[in-house]
C-alpha positions, 0 to 999 in steps of 0.5 A: 511517474506517480506511485500510490500505496493504499492501506489501513496502516494500523499501525504502519510497520517495517513491512510497509516501509520495506515495500515503499522503499523497494518500490522507490529504489527499483523503479527510480521514483522521486515520490511515493504517496501513502494512501491511508483509507478511512473505511476499508472495503475488504478488511475490518474497520481500524480499531483506532482513530484516523488521527492516530493512524495518520500521526504514526504514519507521519512519524514513520516517514518523516526522515524519508523525503521520497515518501509522503501522505495523500489524505484524500480517502480520510477526507472522503465520505463513505467506503474507501474504494481505490477506484475513486482515488485513482480516478481523482489522481488520473484527473489531476495528472492526465499525462503522467503514468500512475502506479498503484503498489500492493502486496501479493495478498491484495493482488490475489484478491484483485478480481473481488475489488470494486470495478477492478478492471477500471483500476487496471486500465487507469494505472499500472499495478505494481505487486511486491512479491516476497520470496516464496509468495505464489500468485493465484491461479484464478483464471481471471487473473491469469488472463489479465497477466497474459495481456498486461504483465511486463518484466522490463520496468522501463516500459512503465514510462511508455504508457499511462496505465494498463501494465502489471509489474512484479517487484522482488524484495527482502522478506519482512515477516510481519503483519499489522494484526500480529503487531496489534496482538503483540502490543495487546500482550505487551510483547516486544515490537522493536523489530517491526516499528519505528522508534518514534511510532513505538513511543507514540503508541506507548504515550497514547496507550494504543492497542492495549488490552 
């Protein structure tokens, strides 16, 4: 199976790494690819360059051989539609199950994504559900889950896509926006950032006021 984990990673933090490691461990993956986006569709554009975000991501995962980076969205012109990346990955790997990892907030907004039903047909949706997080009661999502949700992860191997599985894991109560605010006001970020990422931010004076 091939797993993709998209996001701005502005900056990459312990919550992102926690999700990725749990996905790899719980689903017995050999590789998970971070998929940094260039121009996010549902969020504000990153305030720092792609080069800085990519450098920090590289530093954060360099001691994790099961984690790697797919730069296709940084190399593509225009908005970073997840569908385009998933279509490309499917064309490159026509016979391999494809996983797309996301958090609960992203899952709850899934019906607003560009051609989201094509996405769910091409890959399995893997949702990281932290304790206390609630799924949306949206009728469209409820219908989708009634047809696609599974509770046995081995079933992900049986089809190339089309299923939805919820991972559970420890809470990492942190967000990139909170970290940016902490850095702006010179507050502590040791709990949330890898040491090499913190040093990179300090060296390049990123997110400063």
